[in-house]
TORSEMAR-354121 format. One record per residue (C-alpha): residue in three letters; y, x negated, z. Coordinates in steps of 0.25 Angstrom, whole numbers, plus 5000, padded with zeros to 4 digits. Layout:
REM residues N
    aa     py     px     pz
   ALA      Y      X      Z
...
This chain:
REM residues 345
    aa     py     px     pz
   MET   4989   5108   5015
   ARG   4978   5101   5006
   ALA   4974   5088   5011
   VAL   4962   5078   5010
   VAL   4954   5080   5022
   VAL   4945   5070   5030
   ASP   4935   5077   5039
   ARG   4924   5066   5040
   TRP   4922   5053   5034
   MET   4920   5054   5020
   GLU   4921   5047   5006
   PRO   4933   5049   4999
   ALA   4926   5056   4988
   GLU   4923   5067   4998
   LEU   4938   5070   5001
   VAL   4943   5084   4999
   VAL   4956   5092   5001
   ARG   4957   5102   5012
   GLU   4968   5111   5018
   ARG   4974   5105   5031
   PRO   4986   5111   5040
   ASP   4999   5105   5037
   PRO   5002   5093   5046
   VAL   5011   5095   5057
   VAL   5024   5087   5056
   GLY   5027   5081   5070
   ALA   5039   5074   5075
   GLY   5044   5061   5067
   GLN   5035   5066   5055
   LEU   5038   5070   5041
   GLY   5030   5082   5034
   VAL   5027   5078   5020
   ASP   5022   5085   5007
   VAL   5013   5073   5001
   LYS   5015   5072   4987
   ALA   5006   5060   4985
   ALA   4997   5052   4995
   GLY   4991   5037   4992
   CYS   4977   5034   4992
   ASN   4972   5022   4999
   PHE   4960   5014   5002
   PHE   4961   5017   5017
   ASP   4960   5031   5013
   ILE   4946   5029   5008
   LEU   4942   5022   5021
   LEU   4949   5032   5030
   VAL   4941   5044   5025
   GLN   4928   5036   5025
   GLY   4929   5032   5039
   ARG   4930   5018   5036
   TYR   4945   5016   5039
   GLN   4951   5009   5052
   VAL   4957   5022   5056
   LYS   4948   5034   5057
   PRO   4956   5047   5059
   PRO   4949   5060   5065
   PHE   4944   5070   5056
   PRO   4950   5077   5048
   PHE   4961   5069   5042
   ILE   4968   5067   5029
   PRO   4969   5054   5024
   GLY   4981   5047   5016
   GLY   4989   5037   5020
   GLU   5001   5037   5010
   ILE   5009   5049   5005
   ALA   5022   5052   4997
   GLY   5028   5066   4999
   VAL   5039   5074   5003
   VAL   5045   5078   5017
   ARG   5043   5093   5020
   GLU   5044   5092   5035
   ILE   5051   5083   5045
   GLY   5046   5082   5060
   GLU   5056   5080   5071
   GLY   5063   5067   5071
   ALA   5057   5063   5057
   ALA   5071   5064   5050
   LYS   5077   5053   5058
   PRO   5081   5039   5053
   SER   5070   5029   5054
   ASP   5071   5019   5065
   HIS   5066   5008   5054
   ARG   5076   5006   5042
   ALA   5073   4997   5031
   LYS   5080   4984   5032
   PRO   5084   4974   5021
   SER   5074   4962   5018
   ASP   5072   4951   5009
   HIS   5065   4960   4999
   ARG   5075   4970   4996
   ALA   5072   4981   5007
   LYS   5085   4988   5010
   PRO   5090   4999   5020
   SER   5083   5012   5015
   ASP   5083   5026   5019
   HIS   5069   5028   5016
   ARG   5065   5031   5031
   THR   5079   5036   5036
   GLY   5074   5050   5040
   PHE   5069   5060   5031
   ALA   5071   5075   5025
   VAL   5062   5086   5019
   GLY   5060   5082   5005
   ASP   5061   5068   5006
   ARG   5051   5061   4998
   VAL   5043   5051   5007
   LEU   5031   5042   5007
   ALA   5023   5038   5018
   ALA   5011   5030   5023
   ALA   5004   5039   5033
   PRO   4991   5037   5042
   MET   4984   5049   5035
   GLY   4987   5062   5030
   GLY   4992   5060   5016
   TYR   4981   5066   5008
   ALA   4987   5080   5010
   GLU   4999   5088   5005
   ARG   5007   5086   5018
   ILE   5007   5076   5029
   ALA   5015   5073   5042
   ILE   5019   5059   5043
   PRO   5028   5051   5052
   ALA   5042   5050   5046
   SER   5041   5035   5049
   PHE   5031   5033   5039
   ALA   5039   5040   5028
   HIS   5048   5034   5018
   ARG   5057   5041   5008
   MET   5052   5037   4994
   PRO   5061   5032   4984
   ASP   5066   5043   4973
   ALA   5059   5037   4962
   MET   5045   5036   4968
   SER   5035   5046   4965
   PHE   5026   5052   4977
   GLU   5013   5046   4970
   GLU   5021   5032   4972
   GLY   5026   5036   4985
   ALA   5012   5038   4990
   SER   5008   5025   4984
   PHE   5018   5017   4992
   PRO   5018   5018   5007
   ILE   5006   5008   5010
   VAL   5004   4999   4998
   TYR   5018   4994   4995
   PRO   5022   4992   5010
   THR   5009   4985   5012
   SER   5012   4976   5001
   TYR   5027   4973   5003
   ALA   5025   4970   5018
   GLY   5013   4960   5014
   LEU   5020   4953   5003
   VAL   5034   4953   5009
   TYR   5032   4953   5025
   ARG   5020   4945   5025
   ALA   5018   4937   5013
   ALA   5033   4934   5010
   LEU   5030   4934   4996
   GLN   5042   4927   4989
   PRO   5047   4928   4974
   GLY   5040   4919   4965
   GLU   5027   4918   4973
   THR   5014   4922   4968
   LEU   5008   4934   4974
   LEU   4993   4937   4972
   VAL   4989   4951   4974
   HIS   4974   4955   4976
   ALA   4970   4969   4972
   ALA   4982   4970   4965
   ALA   4979   4985   4959
   GLY   4978   4991   4972
   GLY   4988   4998   4980
   VAL   4993   4987   4988
   GLY   4990   4977   4978
   LEU   4999   4984   4966
   ALA   5010   4985   4977
   ALA   5009   4971   4980
   VAL   5009   4966   4965
   GLN   5022   4975   4963
   ILE   5030   4970   4977
   GLY   5025   4955   4974
   LYS   5031   4957   4960
   ALA   5044   4963   4965
   LEU   5045   4952   4976
   GLY   5045   4942   4965
   ALA   5031   4937   4966
   ARG   5022   4933   4955
   VAL   5010   4943   4957
   ILE   4995   4940   4954
   ALA   4986   4952   4956
   THR   4971   4953   4957
   ALA   4963   4965   4954
   GLY   4951   4971   4950
   GLY   4949   4973   4936
   PRO   4959   4973   4923
   GLU   4964   4985   4925
   LYS   4969   4983   4939
   VAL   4974   4969   4934
   ARG   4983   4977   4924
   VAL   4988   4986   4935
   ALA   4992   4975   4944
   ILE   4999   4968   4933
   GLU   5006   4980   4929
   ALA   5011   4981   4943
   GLY   5017   4967   4942
   ALA   5007   4956   4943
   GLU   5009   4944   4934
   PHE   4995   4941   4934
   GLY   4982   4949   4936
   ILE   4969   4944   4940
   ASP   4955   4953   4939
   TYR   4947   4948   4950
   ASN   4935   4955   4945
   SER   4935   4944   4934
   GLU   4944   4933   4938
   ASP   4944   4923   4949
   PHE   4959   4927   4955
   VAL   4959   4913   4963
   GLU   4958   4906   4950
   ARG   4968   4915   4943
   VAL   4978   4913   4954
   GLN   4977   4898   4955
   GLU   4979   4898   4939
   ILE   4991   4908   4939
   THR   4998   4900   4949
   ALA   4994   4886   4944
   GLY   4986   4883   4957
   LYS   4996   4887   4967
   GLY   4991   4900   4971
   ALA   4996   4914   4975
   ASP   5007   4913   4986
   VAL   5005   4927   4991
   ILE   4991   4934   4990
   TYR   4990   4949   4993
   ASP   4976   4952   4998
   SER   4973   4966   5000
   VAL   4958   4964   4998
   GLY   4952   4953   5007
   GLY   4939   4947   5006
   ASP   4935   4937   4996
   ILE   4949   4940   4989
   PHE   4956   4934   5002
   ASP   4948   4922   5002
   LYS   4950   4919   4987
   SER   4965   4921   4989
   LEU   4966   4909   4998
   LYS   4961   4901   4986
   CYS   4973   4905   4978
   ILE   4984   4906   4988
   ALA   4996   4896   4987
   TRP   5000   4886   4997
   SER   5007   4893   5008
   GLY   5002   4906   5001
   ARG   5001   4919   5009
   LEU   4988   4928   5008
   LEU   4992   4942   5012
   VAL   4981   4950   5018
   VAL   4983   4965   5016
   GLY   4969   4971   5017
   PHE   4955   4970   5014
   ALA   4952   4980   5003
   GLY   4939   4972   4999
   GLY   4933   4975   5012
   LYS   4932   4962   5017
   ILE   4941   4956   5028
   PRO   4942   4941   5024
   SER   4944   4928   5034
   VAL   4950   4915   5031
   ALA   4947   4901   5036
   ALA   4960   4896   5043
   ASN   4960   4882   5035
   ARG   4962   4890   5021
   ILE   4975   4896   5027
   LEU   4980   4881   5032
   LEU   4976   4873   5019
   LYS   4986   4881   5009
   ASN   4996   4884   5020
   VAL   4991   4900   5018
   SER   4996   4912   5025
   VAL   4987   4924   5028
   VAL   4995   4936   5031
   GLY   4991   4950   5034
   LEU   4998   4963   5031
   HIS   4997   4975   5039
   TRP   5008   4985   5034
   GLY   5003   4996   5043
   ALA   5006   4989   5055
   TYR   5021   4987   5051
   ALA   5024   5001   5056
   LYS   5020   4996   5070
   TYR   5025   4980   5071
   GLU   5037   4981   5060
   PRO   5041   4994   5058
   ALA   5054   4990   5051
   ARG   5047   4983   5041
   ILE   5041   4997   5035
   PRO   5055   5003   5030
   GLU   5059   4989   5026
   THR   5047   4988   5017
   PHE   5048   5003   5012
   ALA   5063   5000   5008
   ALA   5060   4987   5001
   LEU   5048   4994   4993
   PHE   5056   5006   4989
   GLN   5067   4997   4984
   LEU   5056   4990   4975
   TYR   5051   5003   4971
   GLU   5065   5007   4966
   GLU   5068   4994   4959
   LYS   5054   4997   4951
   LYS   5047   4985   4957
   ILE   5036   4993   4964
   ARG   5030   5005   4960
   PRO   5016   5012   4965
   VAL   5005   5011   4954
   ILE   4997   5024   4956
   TYR   4983   5024   4950
   GLY   4982   5040   4950
   SER   4987   5052   4958
   TYR   4976   5063   4963
   PRO   4978   5076   4969
   LEU   4974   5078   4983
   GLU   4961   5086   4979
   ARG   4957   5072   4972
   ALA   4958   5064   4984
   ALA   4944   5060   4984
   GLU   4944   5055   4970
   ALA   4957   5047   4972
   LEU   4951   5039   4984
   VAL   4938   5038   4976
   ALA   4946   5031   4965
   LEU   4954   5022   4975
   GLY   4940   5018   4982
   SER   4935   5014   4970
   ARG   4945   5004   4967
   LYS   4946   5008   4952
   THR   4961   5012   4955
   HIS   4974   5004   4956
   GLY   4987   5006   4963
   LYS   4988   5019   4970
   VAL   4980   5032   4971
   VAL   4988   5044   4975
   LEU   4985   5058   4979
   VAL   4995   5069   4976
   PRO   4994   5081   4985
């Protein structure tokens, strides 16, 4: 099969496609023909050797895929132990993880291996895609949408009528947060770098857009909310953005810590939390598989329903053939893209 192979630490521009043996499908796994693979910033760090996980060489990057089941390992066709349960946010019982058959269209988050024509993944990682969802959309879904949903619903408890401020709102998780926030009935304020990215966030559902390259978002948020501030702030940037967010958060507001894309991990003086009755809450979606596994099918059931109701839909900046993986990651790393960048083997 064709795959992007990393045999040493390198820059994304050095990535090339090579021939590799097809993956062996073990017990409890699915063999999937990859139709699309999502690109993420952590893929860049991974190939550079700067990520927290450093796999042995050679390895194939890529943590999000959508494709068609071609082979089923022993036990993988049995029903999942974790069924979706109804919740306050319209999650309902679903058959998206109740066993698989050859030919099923699935999406999945995988540790690695997505930048290839074929992949073997644990069946527990896979979800049957809604019929209307394209493979490019499916490959844009497994990480950013559950992250934003879990953050806004489980951790920040966003309520209808509240004001949600989303930072870096034109990125993958940012656009997902904008769409989900609007679907949950919040008034969404988006910050982004440049007028084009602000436009993208507004088209995704933000009521107000703030270009942080030319405007002080603290002043604008206070102006928009008549001095009250934002009830929930979705921060995937960290650094100074985190510090400034505490200046425009509402009484009893929730500051949701999703990541540190800005490269600086902030700290906060506890008195600032106390004075406004503020909650600072973290979100580590990847850890739900260990600590709250039942939340995973519940989350996907709710998200698939929102998709089928046309309330959320991945925004795809561009699709690249596998041979242009280097170009795709360079574009993503330049921060000139918006939404998701996708590879199509």
